[in-house]
N, C-alpha and C positions, 0 to 999 in steps of 0.2 A: 585321579588322573586317567585320561584315556590312554590305552596302551597301543602305540603304533608299531607296526612291524618294521624290522630292520633287516635289510634295506627296504625302503618304501617303494613298492612297485609303481604306484601312480606317479610319483615324483620323477622316477627314472624314465618312465615312458614319455613324459612331457619335456623334461629338461635334458635327458640323456645321462647315461652313466648310472652309478650305484652310489646312493647317499647313505651315510652313516648318521644316526640321530642320537642326540643327547637331550634329555628332558631338562628344561630350565625352570619351569614353575607353572602355576595355574591361577586363574581368576575364577570368578563365579560362572563365567560362560565359556572360557576356552583354556586350552593348555598351550604352552609355548615350548618350542624346541629349537635347538641348533642343528642344522643339517650341514654336513661337511662332505665334500668330494674333492680329494686332493687338497689344494690350497684355497678352494672356493668355499665360502660360507653363505648360508641363507638363514634367515630368521623365519620360523614357521609358527603360525597360529592354527590350532585345530579345534573346531567346534562341532558339537552335535547338531543334528538337523534343526532342533528347536532354536538354536542361536546362529544358524548359518547365514541368515539375512544380515546380521551384524557385520560379519566378515566380508560379505559381498558389498555392503554399503561402504565399508572402510576402503576397500579396493577402489571403488568408484570415486570416492573423495580424494584419495591419494593421486589417482590418475588425473583428475581435474586440476588439482593444485600443481602437479608436475607439468601439465600442458601449458601453464602460464609462463614457465621458465623464469619465475621471479623469486621463488623461495624453495629451498631444498627439502625434499621429502624422501623417504625410502622408496625405491623403485619397486613396483609390483612385478614380480617374476611370473607368478601363476596364481590362478584361483582354481583349485581342484575339487571336483565333486568326489566324495569318498564312496566306495562300494558299501551299500547298506545304509547310506545317509550321512549327512554331515559334509563339512567343507574344510579344506586346508588352504590357508592364505600363505603364499611363499613370498617373502620380502627380501630385498637387498639387506645384507648384514651391514650395519653402520657401527663404526668405531667412535664412540663418544669420548670427548675430552672434558676437562674442567673449564668452564667459561673463564675467559681472560678479561682484562680490564676494558677492552674495546668491544667485547661481545655485544653489549647492549646497543651500541651505535650501529653495528652491522645488522643486527636483528631488526632495529627500527627502520632502517633503509629498506630491507628486504620485505617487511610486512607492508610498508607504505607502497612499494612497487606492486605487491599483490593486490592491494585494495584499489590501486589506480588502474589496474588492468581491466580491459573490457570484459564485462561479466558474460560468461559463456552460457547464456540462457536465451533461447529463441522461442517466441518473440521476447524482447527485452522486458523484464519485470522482476519481481521479487519471488523467491522460492527456489525450487530445484526440480530437476526432471524426475525425481523419485523421492519418496520418503526415505529417511535413514534413521540414525540413532544418535542421541546425545547421551554419552555414557551408555547405560543399558536401557534407556528409555526411548521408545519409538518417537521420532521427531517428524511431525507433519510438515510437508513442504509444498502443498498444493500451490502452484504458481499463480500469481496475478499477471495481467497483461498491461499493467499501468506502472511505468517506472517513475511514479510521482509520489508526493507526500501522501495523498489519499490512498494510493495503492499500497504503500508501505504500512500505513495505519491499519488498513483492512487486513493485510497479511499478518502483521504482528498481533492484532486482536484475535484473529481466528487460529492461526497456525502455531502461535506461541502461547498466549495467555489462556484463551478458551480451551486449547488442547490440554494444557496442564490442569485447568479446572476440571475437565472431564476425568482425568486420572486421579483427581483428589476428591472424588465423589463421596468417599467415606471420611474425609477430613471434617473438622469442625465447621459448622455452617458459617461462622463469622469469617473464616478465611475465604471461602467461596464467594461470599458477599463482597468482601474486600477486592477480590479479583474482578468481579463485575463492575465495581465502582471505578477501578483503574481503567478498564476497557471504555467506560463511558466518558472518561476525562482525557482519553488519548488525543483527540484533536487539539485540545488546549495545550498539551505538552509539546506539540509540534507547531506552535503558532509563532515561533521566533524567526521565521523566514528562511531557515536553513532546511531545504528540502532534501531528505535522504535520497541517495541514488543507489542502484543495485551494484554491489561489489561482491566478488567471490570472497567469502571468509572461511577460515578454518572452522570456526563455530564452537570449539570447546578448548580454548587456548589458556588453560590454567598451567601452572608451573611444571606439572608432570608431563605435559605434552609438547614441550620444546626442549632443545638442548643444543650443544655445540659439537661439531665433528672435531676429530683430532687435528684437522688442518685449520680450525677456526671458523668454519662455515656454520651459520645458524641452520637448524633443521627442526621441522615440526612433524608430528605424527598423530595417529588416532583422531582423525578429523570427524567433524559433523557438519559437512559443508552445506552452504546455501548461498544464494545471492541475496544479500541483506545489507542493511546500513552498516558500514564499516565500524561505526562507533560502538556497535554491539560487541564487536571483537575486543575493543579496548576496555570496555566496561568489565567483561569477563576476566581480563588479565589483572584487574585491580580487586577482584572479589575476594580471593583467598590468599592475597599476597600483593606483590607489586611487580611491574616490569623491571628488568635489570637496569642498572645505572646507565644513563645515556640513551635509553630507548626512546623516551618521549621526545627528547631534543632532536634526535635523528629523524623520528617519524614526522614531526612537525616541520622540520627543515626540508623534508622531502615532499611536502605539500599536504600531508595528512592533517586532519582537524580533530583535536581532542574533544571529547564530550564534556558538557557542563555537568554539574552535580545532579540535576534532576534527570537528565538523559542517562547518566551513569546508573542511577538508582533504578530507573525503569528497566534497563537492559539486564541489570543484575537480578532483578526480580524473577525473570524467567529461569535463571539457573538456581536461584534459591527454591523456587517451586519444584524444579527437577530434583533437587536434593531432598525436598520434603516428600516427593513421590518415592524416591529410592530408599530413604533412611528414616523418614518420619521424625519423631523426637523433637529436639530443639529447633530443627529446621522449619517445622510448622509455625512456631512462634516467631522465628526470625523473618519468615516470609510474610506473616501477618503484619508485623511491625513495618516492614518495608512497604507493603501495599498501602497501609494506612498513611504513611508519611507522604506518599505520592499524591494523595487526594486531600491532604490537610490544607 
């Protein structure tokens, strides 16, 4: 773990006062801390310069989600450049509770509201104003200027599938060939008449990235935002588990459209490829099976 000084001068200069720190844990790229000043608490993430871009991108995504006023996220209090390199991300401290029986309904309504919100990208299209990260993997977000099915196909082919193929250049050739085959068949996978439109999505909404506040409010964190087909969000939620009870009912009742099996498999492929990049092993074969099923 990195050793921060107590009290932390940079934090005090920006937020005022003297903050006492307690280490909470560490991941592969950052350390986490509780910062306390009197009764006020902050959640800190501290990363070396090599991972500073991840925390800056996280702050950008949280601010974008918060600006929609549709779904709760931890407020960004500060992004601090550390002397000698590195970044500290200071977030609102959230008190999480155990999801109750109605949580899924509230969560479905909130996410549907996010997806229905006007996408904050000018000119309107798919992508984002900057690249960011999905997990620890750089995520390409070069925007298109066409909020059409063809614009989405071009974006998903290049910024999602081809980008992962590039990162898997040392993977078995049959996986890379299978990715190419999926890219070639993309127009046919969107021939059902439902044209995707740009929606701001969280982008990495597996079960570890959502929760419930102690007052029952759904909250999401650690985003990988982009303006994308909202159905990509729903597919990710079903990849390593399932949404909470009542979520789909509330989402569809609020006007959202659930993806069919083929669209779900397509969008899950991106995240399987990301896991293959990060962890290799069985994810390489799982991604290969998924890609082959899409073109069968």
